[in-house]
N, C-alpha and C positions, 0 to 999 in steps of 0.2 A: 391560677387562672389560666390564660392562654399561652403561657411561655412554653409549655412542652409540645404544643402542636405546631405542625409544620402550616406555612400557607398553602392554600389550594393551587396557587400558580407555579410553585417550585416544583421540579421535577422529582420523582420518586426515587430514581436510580439513574445510572451512568447512561443506559439505552435510551431512556426519556429524555435526557440532557442532549445527546446526540442528535436525535429525531427532531428537538426543538430547535437546536441550532441549523440543522439542515433546511427546515422548514423557513426559518427567518433568512437564511442566506438566499433562498429563491423569492420568498414573498416580500421581504422588506423593499428591495429595489423596484419590483414590480408594482406594489402599492404606491411607492414614492412617485414612480412616474406617472401612474395614473391619476394621483390626487394633484400633482403640480403642473404636469404638462397636458395632459389630454382634458381633464375635467375643466380646465380653466379656458381653454382655447375652443371649446365645443359650444357652439350656439344651443340653447334650450329648444327642443321642438315640442309643441303641444300639438300633437296630431289629431286630438279629439276636439280641438277648437280651430281647425283650419278654417281660415277666413278668406274668400275670393273676394277680388275686387269687382266692384259693380260695373257692369259693361252698359254701352249704350242699349235702349230698348228699341223694340222692332219699329217703333214710330220715328225713330232717329235714324233709321238705316236707309239709304238709298234703295232703290228697287234691284239695282245690278251688283251691290256690295254682298256678296255671298259670306265672306269671312264676318261682317257685322251679323248677318242673319243667324250663323251657326253659332256665334258668340251669344246672341240674345237668345237663341233657342236653349243653349246649355244653362243660362241663368234662369230662364223660365223653367226648366226641368228641376234645377236644384230649388227654386223658390216653391215648385209644387210639392217636392219631397219634404221641404220644411212646413208648410200649409198642412199637409197631411200628418205629420206628427203632432202639430199643434191641436188639431182636429181630434187625433186619437188621445191625446192626453186629455183634453177637455171631456170628451166622451167617457174616459177611464174615471175622472174625478165625479162625474155625474153619476156614473154606474155604482161607484164605491160609496158615494153619498146614500143613494137609494138603499143600498143592502145594509148599511149601517144604522140609517134612521129607522127603516122598517116602515110601520105603517104612517109614521108623522112624516114620510119624505116628501108628500106632496107640498106641505108647508116650508119644511126645512131646506129642502134642495131647489126650491123655485129659483133663486139666483144662479144656481150652477146651470140649471136645465135652460134658463134663459139665454146665458152665456153660451152655452153649447149651441144651442139651436140658431142664435145669430150668427156664430162662426160657420156652422154648416151652411146656412142660407148664403153667406158670403163666398164659401168654398164654391157652391153650387153656381153661383152667378159667373165666378170667374173660370172654373174648370167643368162645370157639368155639360154633359151632353158632347164632350169633345171625343169621347171614346178612348181608346188605349193608345191610338197612334195620334192624338192630336198634339200639336206643335203651337209655337209660339205666333204664327201666322193666324192658325185658325182661331186661337185665343184672341187676337186681335180683331179679326173681322166679326167676332161673336160680340165684343164690346162695341165695336163701330155700330153694328145691326142693332143693338140693344138702345145704344143712344139715340139712333134715329127713330127707333119705335117710341121710345119716351117723348122725344120731341113732338112726334105727330099725335100720339095717344095719351100721355100722361105715364107716370111711374108704372112699371109692370105690376099688376095685381090690383089696381086702384079703379080698373073698369076703364072704359075708353071713353075719350072726351067726344063730345057732340061736333058736328060738322061746322057749327057756328062759331065754336071757340077759337 
């Protein structure tokens, strides 16, 4: 059987034994220190799941509280980036479905298309027409103006109410 063969981990000659001993002399304490001291005392960082605390929104800030305004603006920019990515994912899913289904895509991808169009409409309601330099105050004013419009004329897109209503 296998009694005549040497184990693959045993050194083949004296030089290999010396090199293995030298490596173990340096590596063993280093490995022990890293596994028992460093790894156990280091908190785990999940940099790709960084979560920011939610800050007060712009409508909760006083008009002269610039720190609150800056925090709300940073939160707005982060939310916009997240909403952009959600919209991109929904668009990509819808496009992939169209490519995969071919001629049958109108029927089979209707749900995905409807989800994408609703998300795009909501994105445009919140961020549309703000431009590249739009900030949280501009978005807040846009929301306020939309609410006033809907109070006076009904939901946007439904036609204007009569003066008697």
